[in-house]
All heavy atoms as a GROMACS GRO file, in nm:
protein
  564
    1SER      N    1  -5.701   2.311   3.402
    1SER     CA    2  -5.597   2.306   3.302
    1SER      C    3  -5.559   2.445   3.262
    1SER      O    4  -5.449   2.460   3.202
    1SER     CB    5  -5.641   2.226   3.182
    1SER     OG    6  -5.735   2.296   3.102
    2GLY      N    7  -5.634   2.545   3.294
    2GLY     CA    8  -5.600   2.683   3.253
    2GLY      C    9  -5.473   2.726   3.319
    2GLY      O   10  -5.387   2.790   3.256
    3ASN      N   11  -5.460   2.701   3.453
    3ASN     CA   12  -5.340   2.740   3.520
    3ASN      C   13  -5.219   2.669   3.474
    3ASN      O   14  -5.109   2.728   3.459
    3ASN     CB   15  -5.356   2.717   3.670
    3ASN     CG   16  -5.457   2.813   3.733
    3ASN    OD1   17  -5.479   2.926   3.681
    3ASN    ND2   18  -5.510   2.774   3.853
    4SER      N   19  -5.226   2.539   3.444
    4SER     CA   20  -5.114   2.464   3.388
    4SER      C   21  -5.070   2.515   3.257
    4SER      O   22  -4.952   2.529   3.226
    4SER     CB   23  -5.156   2.320   3.378
    4SER     OG   24  -5.186   2.260   3.500
    5VAL      N   25  -5.168   2.545   3.166
    5VAL     CA   26  -5.136   2.596   3.037
    5VAL      C   27  -5.069   2.729   3.046
    5VAL      O   28  -4.967   2.762   2.979
    5VAL     CB   29  -5.256   2.602   2.944
    5VAL    CG1   30  -5.231   2.678   2.819
    5VAL    CG2   31  -5.317   2.460   2.916
    6GLU      N   32  -5.122   2.813   3.144
    6GLU     CA   33  -5.057   2.947   3.157
    6GLU      C   34  -4.922   2.939   3.210
    6GLU      O   35  -4.832   3.011   3.169
    6GLU     CB   36  -5.152   3.029   3.250
    6GLU     CG   37  -5.104   3.174   3.265
    6GLU     CD   38  -5.200   3.251   3.354
    6GLU    OE1   39  -5.322   3.215   3.369
    6GLU    OE2   40  -5.153   3.360   3.404
    7LEU      N   41  -4.899   2.850   3.307
    7LEU     CA   42  -4.763   2.828   3.359
    7LEU      C   43  -4.671   2.781   3.248
    7LEU      O   44  -4.553   2.820   3.244
    7LEU     CB   45  -4.764   2.729   3.477
    7LEU     CG   46  -4.833   2.774   3.604
    7LEU    CD1   47  -4.841   2.658   3.703
    7LEU    CD2   48  -4.746   2.892   3.664
    8LEU      N   49  -4.712   2.685   3.169
    8LEU     CA   50  -4.628   2.644   3.057
    8LEU      C   51  -4.602   2.752   2.958
    8LEU      O   52  -4.482   2.768   2.916
    8LEU     CB   53  -4.701   2.521   2.985
    8LEU     CG   54  -4.697   2.385   3.053
    8LEU    CD1   55  -4.785   2.288   2.976
    8LEU    CD2   56  -4.556   2.337   3.066
    9ALA      N   57  -4.702   2.840   2.927
    9ALA     CA   58  -4.680   2.939   2.830
    9ALA      C   59  -4.586   3.042   2.894
    9ALA      O   60  -4.492   3.096   2.823
    9ALA     CB   61  -4.812   3.009   2.804
   10ASN      N   62  -4.597   3.073   3.020
   10ASN     CA   63  -4.505   3.169   3.089
   10ASN      C   64  -4.362   3.106   3.084
   10ASN      O   65  -4.264   3.185   3.062
   10ASN     CB   66  -4.550   3.194   3.233
   10ASN     CG   67  -4.668   3.285   3.233
   10ASN    OD1   68  -4.705   3.352   3.140
   10ASN    ND2   69  -4.741   3.282   3.347
   11ASP      N   70  -4.347   2.979   3.112
   11ASP     CA   71  -4.216   2.916   3.113
   11ASP      C   72  -4.155   2.922   2.971
   11ASP      O   73  -4.040   2.949   2.958
   11ASP     CB   74  -4.227   2.770   3.157
   11ASP     CG   75  -4.089   2.707   3.169
   11ASP    OD1   76  -4.006   2.765   3.232
   11ASP    OD2   77  -4.079   2.594   3.120
   12ILE      N   78  -4.236   2.892   2.869
   12ILE     CA   79  -4.192   2.898   2.733
   12ILE      C   80  -4.141   3.036   2.694
   12ILE      O   81  -4.033   3.055   2.637
   12ILE     CB   82  -4.293   2.850   2.636
   12ILE    CG1   83  -4.314   2.694   2.652
   12ILE    CG2   84  -4.263   2.884   2.489
   12ILE    CD1   85  -4.434   2.641   2.577
   13MET      N   86  -4.218   3.136   2.732
   13MET     CA   87  -4.183   3.280   2.705
   13MET      C   88  -4.053   3.316   2.779
   13MET      O   89  -3.972   3.387   2.723
   13MET     CB   90  -4.297   3.374   2.737
   13MET     CG   91  -4.423   3.356   2.652
   13MET     SD   92  -4.389   3.374   2.476
   13MET     CE   93  -4.354   3.546   2.467
   14ALA      N   94  -4.045   3.269   2.902
   14ALA     CA   95  -3.922   3.303   2.976
   14ALA      C   96  -3.796   3.240   2.917
   14ALA      O   97  -3.695   3.305   2.902
   14ALA     CB   98  -3.933   3.258   3.127
   15GLN      N   99  -3.812   3.112   2.877
   15GLN     CA  100  -3.699   3.048   2.806
   15GLN      C  101  -3.660   3.110   2.680
   15GLN      O  102  -3.547   3.128   2.642
   15GLN     CB  103  -3.731   2.898   2.783
   15GLN     CG  104  -3.738   2.813   2.910
   15GLN     CD  105  -3.766   2.668   2.882
   15GLN    OE1  106  -3.748   2.622   2.771
   15GLN    NE2  107  -3.827   2.603   2.985
   16ALA      N  108  -3.769   3.157   2.600
   16ALA     CA  109  -3.738   3.224   2.475
   16ALA      C  110  -3.667   3.350   2.500
   16ALA      O  111  -3.578   3.393   2.429
   16ALA     CB  112  -3.875   3.246   2.401
   17GLY      N  113  -3.713   3.423   2.606
   17GLY     CA  114  -3.641   3.555   2.640
   17GLY      C  115  -3.495   3.524   2.680
   17GLY      O  116  -3.409   3.602   2.638
   18ARG      N  117  -3.472   3.416   2.756
   18ARG     CA  118  -3.331   3.386   2.790
   18ARG      C  119  -3.252   3.351   2.664
   18ARG      O  120  -3.133   3.385   2.653
   18ARG     CB  121  -3.328   3.277   2.894
   18ARG     CG  122  -3.360   3.325   3.036
   18ARG     CD  123  -3.334   3.216   3.139
   18ARG     NE  124  -3.410   3.092   3.120
   18ARG     CZ  125  -3.532   3.069   3.168
   18ARG    NH1  126  -3.592   3.163   3.241
   18ARG    NH2  127  -3.589   2.954   3.148
   19ASP      N  128  -3.314   3.274   2.577
   19ASP     CA  129  -3.248   3.237   2.454
   19ASP      C  130  -3.208   3.358   2.370
   19ASP      O  131  -3.099   3.367   2.319
   19ASP     CB  132  -3.333   3.137   2.370
   19ASP     CG  133  -3.352   3.002   2.433
   19ASP    OD1  134  -3.270   2.971   2.531
   19ASP    OD2  135  -3.433   2.928   2.391
   20VAL      N  136  -3.303   3.446   2.352
   20VAL     CA  137  -3.276   3.568   2.275
   20VAL      C  138  -3.165   3.650   2.340
   20VAL      O  139  -3.071   3.702   2.277
   20VAL     CB  140  -3.406   3.652   2.258
   20VAL    CG1  141  -3.374   3.785   2.200
   20VAL    CG2  142  -3.502   3.579   2.173
   21ALA      N  143  -3.169   3.663   2.472
   21ALA     CA  144  -3.059   3.735   2.545
   21ALA      C  145  -2.925   3.673   2.525
   21ALA      O  146  -2.828   3.742   2.503
   21ALA     CB  147  -3.101   3.744   2.692
   22LEU      N  148  -2.927   3.538   2.527
   22LEU     CA  149  -2.798   3.464   2.514
   22LEU      C  150  -2.748   3.480   2.369
   22LEU      O  151  -2.629   3.502   2.344
   22LEU     CB  152  -2.820   3.319   2.546
   22LEU     CG  153  -2.691   3.229   2.539
   22LEU    CD1  154  -2.584   3.283   2.634
   22LEU    CD2  155  -2.730   3.085   2.573
   23ILE      N  156  -2.837   3.467   2.274
   23ILE     CA  157  -2.799   3.490   2.131
   23ILE      C  158  -2.746   3.627   2.112
   23ILE      O  159  -2.636   3.646   2.046
   23ILE     CB  160  -2.919   3.461   2.043
   23ILE    CG1  161  -2.950   3.310   2.037
   23ILE    CG2  162  -2.888   3.508   1.896
   23ILE    CD1  163  -3.079   3.278   1.974
   24GLU      N  164  -2.806   3.725   2.167
   24GLU     CA  165  -2.761   3.867   2.150
   24GLU      C  166  -2.623   3.886   2.223
   24GLU      O  167  -2.538   3.955   2.169
   24GLU     CB  168  -2.867   3.960   2.211
   24GLU     CG  169  -2.832   4.110   2.194
   24GLU     CD  170  -2.819   4.154   2.052
   24GLU    OE1  171  -2.868   4.089   1.962
   24GLU    OE2  172  -2.750   4.259   2.031
   25LYS      N  173  -2.611   3.826   2.338
   25LYS     CA  174  -2.479   3.839   2.411
   25LYS      C  175  -2.373   3.773   2.326
   25LYS      O  176  -2.261   3.828   2.310
   25LYS     CB  177  -2.492   3.769   2.542
   25LYS     CG  178  -2.361   3.775   2.624
   25LYS     CD  179  -2.378   3.705   2.754
   25LYS     CE  180  -2.249   3.697   2.823
   25LYS     NZ  181  -2.246   3.613   2.948
   26ASN      N  182  -2.397   3.654   2.273
   26ASN     CA  183  -2.296   3.588   2.183
   26ASN      C  184  -2.264   3.670   2.061
   26ASN      O  185  -2.150   3.680   2.019
   26ASN     CB  186  -2.348   3.450   2.147
   26ASN     CG  187  -2.348   3.352   2.265
   26ASN    OD1  188  -2.272   3.374   2.359
   26ASN    ND2  189  -2.423   3.250   2.255
   27ARG      N  190  -2.368   3.736   2.007
   27ARG     CA  191  -2.342   3.817   1.889
   27ARG      C  192  -2.252   3.934   1.922
   27ARG      O  193  -2.157   3.964   1.854
   27ARG     CB  194  -2.475   3.872   1.831
   27ARG     CG  195  -2.460   3.948   1.696
   27ARG     CD  196  -2.582   4.032   1.660
   27ARG     NE  197  -2.611   4.129   1.759
   27ARG     CZ  198  -2.545   4.247   1.770
   27ARG    NH1  199  -2.448   4.276   1.689
   27ARG    NH2  200  -2.582   4.337   1.858
   28ARG      N  201  -2.282   4.005   2.034
   28ARG     CA  202  -2.196   4.114   2.079
   28ARG      C  203  -2.053   4.069   2.104
   28ARG      O  204  -1.960   4.137   2.070
   28ARG     CB  205  -2.256   4.184   2.200
   28ARG     CG  206  -2.371   4.271   2.178
   28ARG     CD  207  -2.412   4.358   2.295
   28ARG     NE  208  -2.428   4.282   2.421
   28ARG     CZ  209  -2.539   4.228   2.463
   28ARG    NH1  210  -2.648   4.241   2.388
   28ARG    NH2  211  -2.544   4.162   2.576
   29ASN      N  212  -2.044   3.955   2.170
   29ASN     CA  213  -1.906   3.899   2.199
   29ASN      C  214  -1.828   3.874   2.070
   29ASN      O  215  -1.712   3.890   2.055
   29ASN     CB  216  -1.913   3.778   2.291
   29ASN     CG  217  -1.956   3.811   2.432
   29ASN    OD1  218  -1.943   3.925   2.476
   29ASN    ND2  219  -1.995   3.713   2.504
   30GLY      N  220  -1.905   3.821   1.970
   30GLY     CA  221  -1.841   3.793   1.846
   30GLY      C  222  -1.796   3.916   1.777
   30GLY      O  223  -1.687   3.918   1.716
   31VAL      N  224  -1.875   4.019   1.786
   31VAL     CA  225  -1.836   4.148   1.724
   31VAL      C  226  -1.716   4.204   1.789
   31VAL      O  227  -1.620   4.252   1.725
   31VAL     CB  228  -1.954   4.250   1.726
   31VAL    CG1  229  -1.911   4.393   1.690
   31VAL    CG2  230  -2.064   4.204   1.634
   32VAL      N  231  -1.712   4.195   1.922
   32VAL     CA  232  -1.593   4.247   1.998
   32VAL      C  233  -1.471   4.169   1.965
   32VAL      O  234  -1.364   4.219   1.938
   32VAL     CB  235  -1.624   4.236   2.150
   32VAL    CG1  236  -1.498   4.263   2.232
   32VAL    CG2  237  -1.732   4.341   2.185
   33GLU      N  238  -1.485   4.034   1.960
   33GLU     CA  239  -1.371   3.949   1.926
   33GLU      C  240  -1.324   3.975   1.786
   33GLU      O  241  -1.208   3.979   1.762
   33GLU     CB  242  -1.412   3.798   1.941
   33GLU     CG  243  -1.306   3.704   1.911
   33GLU     CD  244  -1.187   3.717   2.016
   33GLU    OE1  245  -1.205   3.762   2.129
   33GLU    OE2  246  -1.075   3.680   1.975
   34SER      N  247  -1.417   3.990   1.689
   34SER     CA  248  -1.379   4.020   1.556
   34SER      C  249  -1.294   4.151   1.546
   34SER      O  250  -1.198   4.157   1.476
   34SER     CB  251  -1.500   4.026   1.465
   34SER     OG  252  -1.468   4.059   1.332
   35GLY      N  253  -1.344   4.252   1.617
   35GLY     CA  254  -1.271   4.378   1.622
   35GLY      C  255  -1.139   4.363   1.683
   35GLY      O  256  -1.037   4.424   1.633
   36SER      N  257  -1.122   4.285   1.785
   36SER     CA  258  -0.993   4.258   1.852
   36SER      C  259  -0.901   4.192   1.758
   36SER      O  260  -0.782   4.223   1.750
   36SER     CB  261  -1.014   4.179   1.980
   36SER     OG  262  -1.090   4.246   2.073
   37GLU      N  263  -0.946   4.091   1.688
   37GLU     CA  264  -0.866   4.024   1.589
   37GLU      C  265  -0.817   4.116   1.480
   37GLU      O  266  -0.704   4.110   1.436
   37GLU     CB  267  -0.940   3.902   1.529
   37GLU     CG  268  -0.961   3.787   1.631
   37GLU     CD  269  -1.049   3.682   1.571
   37GLU    OE1  270  -1.083   3.683   1.454
   37GLU    OE2  271  -1.077   3.583   1.653
   38ALA      N  272  -0.904   4.198   1.430
   38ALA     CA  273  -0.871   4.293   1.328
   38ALA      C  274  -0.764   4.386   1.373
   38ALA      O  275  -0.663   4.415   1.301
   38ALA     CB  276  -0.995   4.368   1.277
   39ARG      N  277  -0.773   4.443   1.493
   39ARG     CA  278  -0.676   4.534   1.548
   39ARG      C  279  -0.541   4.461   1.562
   39ARG      O  280  -0.436   4.524   1.537
   39ARG     CB  281  -0.726   4.592   1.682
   39ARG     CG  282  -0.832   4.702   1.664
   39ARG     CD  283  -0.862   4.768   1.795
   39ARG     NE  284  -0.927   4.690   1.890
   39ARG     CZ  285  -1.057   4.661   1.892
   39ARG    NH1  286  -1.139   4.708   1.794
   39ARG    NH2  287  -1.108   4.576   1.981
   40ALA      N  288  -0.546   4.336   1.607
   40ALA     CA  289  -0.416   4.258   1.620
   40ALA      C  290  -0.352   4.243   1.487
   40ALA      O  291  -0.229   4.253   1.477
   40ALA     CB  292  -0.447   4.129   1.690
   41ARG      N  293  -0.434   4.215   1.383
   41ARG     CA  294  -0.374   4.196   1.249
   41ARG      C  295  -0.316   4.330   1.196
   41ARG      O  296  -0.212   4.329   1.133
   41ARG     CB  297  -0.476   4.142   1.151
   41ARG     CG  298  -0.506   3.992   1.168
   41ARG     CD  299  -0.593   3.943   1.051
   41ARG     NE  300  -0.723   4.004   1.045
   41ARG     CZ  301  -0.833   3.969   1.102
   41ARG    NH1  302  -0.827   3.864   1.189
   41ARG    NH2  303  -0.945   4.028   1.087
   42ILE      N  304  -0.381   4.434   1.228
   42ILE     CA  305  -0.334   4.570   1.189
   42ILE      C  306  -0.199   4.595   1.261
   42ILE      O  307  -0.105   4.644   1.195
   42ILE     CB  308  -0.435   4.678   1.216
   42ILE    CG1  309  -0.553   4.665   1.116
   42ILE    CG2  310  -0.379   4.818   1.204
   42ILE    CD1  311  -0.673   4.751   1.149
   43ARG      N  312  -0.193   4.574   1.388
   43ARG     CA  313  -0.067   4.594   1.463
   43ARG      C  314   0.043   4.508   1.408
   43ARG      O  315   0.157   4.559   1.397
   43ARG     CB  316  -0.090   4.564   1.612
   43ARG     CG  317  -0.165   4.675   1.682
   43ARG     CD  318  -0.155   4.658   1.837
   43ARG     NE  319  -0.216   4.532   1.879
   43ARG     CZ  320  -0.343   4.516   1.915
   43ARG    NH1  321  -0.428   4.622   1.907
   43ARG    NH2  322  -0.393   4.401   1.953
   44THR      N  323   0.015   4.386   1.374
   44THR     CA  324   0.115   4.301   1.316
   44THR      C  325   0.165   4.352   1.185
   44THR      O  326   0.284   4.357   1.158
   44THR     CB  327   0.059   4.157   1.302
   44THR    OG1  328   0.024   4.103   1.433
   44THR    CG2  329   0.162   4.059   1.241
   45GLY      N  330   0.069   4.393   1.098
   45GLY     CA  331   0.106   4.449   0.968
   45GLY      C  332   0.186   4.572   0.987
   45GLY      O  333   0.289   4.595   0.912
   46ASN      N  334   0.155   4.661   1.078
   46ASN     CA  335   0.230   4.783   1.099
   46ASN      C  336   0.372   4.752   1.147
   46ASN      O  337   0.464   4.817   1.105
   46ASN     CB  338   0.162   4.874   1.205
   46ASN     CG  339   0.034   4.938   1.144
   46ASN    OD1  340   0.013   4.945   1.027
   46ASN    ND2  341  -0.049   4.986   1.228
   47ALA      N  342   0.378   4.658   1.235
   47ALA     CA  343   0.517   4.618   1.287
   47ALA      C  344   0.603   4.564   1.176
   47ALA      O  345   0.719   4.593   1.162
   47ALA     CB  346   0.504   4.510   1.404
   48GLU      N  347   0.540   4.484   1.086
   48GLU     CA  348   0.618   4.424   0.974
   48GLU      C  349   0.657   4.538   0.876
   48GLU      O  350   0.770   4.537   0.830
   48GLU     CB  351   0.536   4.320   0.902
   48GLU     CG  352   0.518   4.193   0.982
   48GLU     CD  353   0.425   4.095   0.921
   48GLU    OE1  354   0.362   4.122   0.813
   48GLU    OE2  355   0.405   3.983   0.976
   49ALA      N  356   0.570   4.631   0.857
   49ALA     CA  357   0.598   4.745   0.763
   49ALA      C  358   0.715   4.828   0.824
   49ALA      O  359   0.806   4.867   0.753
   49ALA     CB  360   0.476   4.828   0.742
   50LEU      N  361   0.706   4.859   0.953
   50LEU     CA  362   0.810   4.937   1.017
   50LEU      C  363   0.943   4.860   1.010
   50LEU      O  364   1.044   4.921   0.985
   50LEU     CB  365   0.771   4.966   1.164
   50LEU     CG  366   0.877   5.044   1.243
   50LEU    CD1  367   0.895   5.180   1.182
   50LEU    CD2  368   0.822   5.058   1.386
   51GLY      N  369   0.938   4.729   1.033
   51GLY     CA  370   1.063   4.655   1.022
   51GLY      C  371   1.120   4.659   0.881
   51GLY      O  372   1.244   4.675   0.861
   52GLY      N  373   1.041   4.659   0.775
   52GLY     CA  374   1.085   4.674   0.642
   52GLY      C  375   1.145   4.809   0.614
   52GLY      O  376   1.251   4.820   0.549
   53VAL      N  377   1.084   4.914   0.665
   53VAL     CA  378   1.133   5.049   0.650
   53VAL      C  379   1.271   5.059   0.723
   53VAL      O  380   1.364   5.122   0.665
   53VAL     CB  381   1.032   5.154   0.709
   53VAL    CG1  382   1.093   5.289   0.716
   53VAL    CG2  383   0.910   5.158   0.619
   54MET      N  384   1.278   5.011   0.844
   54MET     CA  385   1.405   5.010   0.916
   54MET      C  386   1.514   4.939   0.844
   54MET      O  387   1.629   4.981   0.837
   54MET     CB  388   1.387   4.961   1.059
   54MET     CG  389   1.302   5.054   1.144
   54MET     SD  390   1.265   4.982   1.310
   54MET     CE  391   1.432   4.984   1.378
   55GLN      N  392   1.482   4.822   0.782
   55GLN     CA  393   1.577   4.748   0.711
   55GLN      C  394   1.627   4.822   0.591
   55GLN      O  395   1.738   4.825   0.553
   55GLN     CB  396   1.519   4.610   0.673
   55GLN     CG  397   1.621   4.518   0.603
   55GLN     CD  398   1.738   4.484   0.693
   55GLN    OE1  399   1.721   4.447   0.805
   55GLN    NE2  400   1.858   4.488   0.638
   56SER      N  401   1.532   4.886   0.521
   56SER     CA  402   1.562   4.968   0.402
   56SER      C  403   1.656   5.081   0.439
   56SER      O  404   1.759   5.112   0.372
   56SER     CB  405   1.441   5.022   0.331
   56SER     OG  406   1.359   4.917   0.280
   57GLY      N  407   1.633   5.145   0.553
   57GLY     CA  408   1.718   5.252   0.600
   57GLY      C  409   1.852   5.206   0.636
   57GLY      O  410   1.957   5.267   0.603
   58ALA      N  411   1.864   5.095   0.700
   58ALA     CA  412   1.990   5.033   0.734
   58ALA      C  413   2.070   5.001   0.611
   58ALA      O  414   2.186   5.021   0.599
   58ALA     CB  415   1.970   4.910   0.823
   59ASN      N  416   2.000   4.945   0.511
   59ASN     CA  417   2.069   4.904   0.388
   59ASN      C  418   2.118   5.034   0.315
   59ASN      O  419   2.230   5.034   0.262
   59ASN     CB  420   1.974   4.832   0.290
   59ASN     CG  421   1.947   4.688   0.339
   59ASN    OD1  422   2.017   4.633   0.420
   59ASN    ND2  423   1.842   4.631   0.291
   60ALA      N  424   2.039   5.135   0.313
   60ALA     CA  425   2.081   5.259   0.250
   60ALA      C  426   2.196   5.318   0.319
   60ALA      O  427   2.296   5.363   0.255
   60ALA     CB  428   1.959   5.365   0.249
   61TYR      N  429   2.199   5.320   0.450
   61TYR     CA  430   2.312   5.372   0.529
   61TYR      C  431   2.440   5.291   0.497
   61TYR      O  432   2.546   5.349   0.477
   61TYR     CB  433   2.281   5.369   0.678
   61TYR     CG  434   2.395   5.417   0.766
   61TYR    CD1  435   2.415   5.555   0.777
   61TYR    CD2  436   2.474   5.330   0.828
   61TYR    CE1  437   2.516   5.603   0.854
   61TYR    CE2  438   2.584   5.379   0.906
   61TYR     CZ  439   2.603   5.511   0.919
   61TYR     OH  440   2.707   5.560   0.992
   62SER      N  441   2.425   5.159   0.494
   62SER     CA  442   2.536   5.074   0.456
   62SER      C  443   2.591   5.101   0.322
   62SER      O  444   2.707   5.109   0.300
   62SER     CB  445   2.498   4.928   0.474
   62SER     OG  446   2.601   4.841   0.432
   63ASN      N  447   2.499   5.118   0.230
   63ASN     CA  448   2.543   5.151   0.091
   63ASN      C  449   2.617   5.284   0.082
   63ASN      O  450   2.717   5.296   0.012
   63ASN     CB  451   2.422   5.153  -0.003
   63ASN     CG  452   2.364   5.014  -0.026
   63ASN    OD1  453   2.434   4.911  -0.004
   63ASN    ND2  454   2.242   5.008  -0.068
   64ILE      N  455   2.571   5.383   0.160
   64ILE     CA  456   2.633   5.513   0.156
   64ILE      C  457   2.774   5.501   0.218
   64ILE      O  458   2.872   5.552   0.168
   64ILE     CB  459   2.548   5.617   0.233
   64ILE    CG1  460   2.425   5.650   0.150
   64ILE    CG2  461   2.629   5.744   0.266
   64ILE    CD1  462   2.317   5.730   0.235
   65GLN      N  463   2.783   5.424   0.324
   65GLN     CA  464   2.915   5.403   0.386
   65GLN      C  465   3.010   5.332   0.296
   65GLN      O  466   3.130   5.370   0.281
   65GLN     CB  467   2.899   5.330   0.522
   65GLN     CG  468   2.823   5.404   0.635
   65GLN     CD  469   2.874   5.542   0.660
   65GLN    OE1  470   3.001   5.558   0.672
   65GLN    NE2  471   2.794   5.639   0.655
   66THR      N  472   2.961   5.231   0.228
   66THR     CA  473   3.046   5.161   0.133
   66THR      C  474   3.087   5.253   0.018
   66THR      O  475   3.206   5.252  -0.021
   66THR     CB  476   2.966   5.034   0.074
   66THR    OG1  477   2.931   4.952   0.184
   66THR    CG2  478   3.050   4.961  -0.024
   67TYR      N  479   2.996   5.339  -0.036
   67TYR     CA  480   3.026   5.430  -0.139
   67TYR      C  481   3.136   5.528  -0.093
   67TYR      O  482   3.233   5.550  -0.162
   67TYR     CB  483   2.902   5.504  -0.182
   67TYR     CG  484   2.932   5.614  -0.279
   67TYR    CD1  485   2.953   5.587  -0.413
   67TYR    CD2  486   2.937   5.751  -0.243
   67TYR    CE1  487   2.982   5.688  -0.505
   67TYR    CE2  488   2.967   5.848  -0.327
   67TYR     CZ  489   2.985   5.822  -0.458
   67TYR     OH  490   3.014   5.919  -0.546
   68LYS      N  491   3.121   5.579   0.028
   68LYS     CA  492   3.222   5.672   0.081
   68LYS      C  493   3.361   5.602   0.090
   68LYS      O  494   3.460   5.665   0.067
   68LYS     CB  495   3.174   5.733   0.212
   68LYS     CG  496   3.062   5.828   0.205
   68LYS     CD  497   3.027   5.880   0.348
   68LYS     CE  498   2.926   5.986   0.343
   68LYS     NZ  499   2.888   6.028   0.478
   69ARG      N  500   3.356   5.481   0.136
   69ARG     CA  501   3.481   5.409   0.165
   69ARG      C  502   3.554   5.383   0.028
   69ARG      O  503   3.678   5.396   0.025
   69ARG     CB  504   3.455   5.272   0.227
   69ARG     CG  505   3.569   5.204   0.283
   69ARG     CD  506   3.541   5.077   0.364
   69ARG     NE  507   3.416   5.088   0.438
   69ARG     CZ  508   3.308   5.002   0.437
   69ARG    NH1  509   3.324   4.897   0.359
   69ARG    NH2  510   3.206   5.018   0.510
   70TYR      N  511   3.487   5.358  -0.081
   70TYR     CA  512   3.549   5.322  -0.204
   70TYR      C  513   3.556   5.434  -0.306
   70TYR      O  514   3.611   5.421  -0.414
   70TYR     CB  515   3.478   5.201  -0.268
   70TYR     CG  516   3.500   5.078  -0.185
   70TYR    CD1  517   3.393   5.011  -0.125
   70TYR    CD2  518   3.622   5.016  -0.163
   70TYR    CE1  519   3.405   4.898  -0.047
   70TYR    CE2  520   3.642   4.903  -0.095
   70TYR     CZ  521   3.531   4.847  -0.034
   70TYR     OH  522   3.551   4.733   0.045
   71SER      N  523   3.493   5.545  -0.273
   71SER     CA  524   3.496   5.655  -0.369
   71SER      C  525   3.632   5.727  -0.366
   71SER      O  526   3.702   5.722  -0.264
   71SER     CB  527   3.387   5.759  -0.340
   71SER     OG  528   3.407   5.820  -0.217
   72ILE      N  529   3.665   5.791  -0.472
   72ILE     CA  530   3.793   5.863  -0.482
   72ILE      C  531   3.781   5.992  -0.407
   72ILE      O  532   3.692   6.076  -0.432
   72ILE     CB  533   3.830   5.883  -0.630
   72ILE    CG1  534   3.839   5.754  -0.704
   72ILE    CG2  535   3.960   5.966  -0.642
   72ILE    CD1  536   3.855   5.761  -0.853
   73PRO      N  537   3.875   6.020  -0.316
   73PRO     CA  538   3.868   6.150  -0.240
   73PRO      C  539   3.878   6.264  -0.335
   73PRO      O  540   3.956   6.264  -0.430
   73PRO     CB  541   3.992   6.141  -0.152
   73PRO     CG  542   4.031   5.994  -0.147
   73PRO     CD  543   3.981   5.938  -0.272
   74GLY      N  544   3.797   6.363  -0.313
   74GLY     CA  545   3.796   6.489  -0.392
   74GLY      C  546   3.719   6.475  -0.521
   74GLY      O  547   3.714   6.568  -0.601
   75ASP      N  548   3.661   6.356  -0.551
   75ASP     CA  549   3.583   6.339  -0.672
   75ASP      C  550   3.437   6.340  -0.640
   75ASP      O  551   3.363   6.250  -0.683
   75ASP     CB  552   3.629   6.206  -0.731
   75ASP     CG  553   3.575   6.187  -0.874
   75ASP    OD1  554   3.565   6.288  -0.944
   75ASP    OD2  555   3.548   6.072  -0.917
   76GLU      N  556   3.391   6.433  -0.560
   76GLU     CA  557   3.257   6.439  -0.519
   76GLU      C  558   3.166   6.512  -0.603
   76GLU      O  559   3.190   6.605  -0.661
   76GLU     CB  560   3.252   6.487  -0.372
   76GLU     CG  561   3.324   6.403  -0.280
   76GLU     CD  562   3.337   6.458  -0.139
   76GLU    OE1  563   3.254   6.542  -0.103
   76GLU    OE2  564   3.428   6.429  -0.072
   0.00000   0.00000   0.00000
């Protein structure tokens, strides 16, 4: 029975090692995925902010053009 018990113990230890390796791999993949999601959210936020800045610039330019169009010449 000694050999059988030793084989079972070896099998249990091997399975435990595989389980720990799989858990660690899943943890690393989760960290990588979490980082990827965070970077994607940052890129989206930056794009939205840039769009807002561009819209503000376009509005300012339009307001300046309107002001120039309706202002009295020589009254600058």
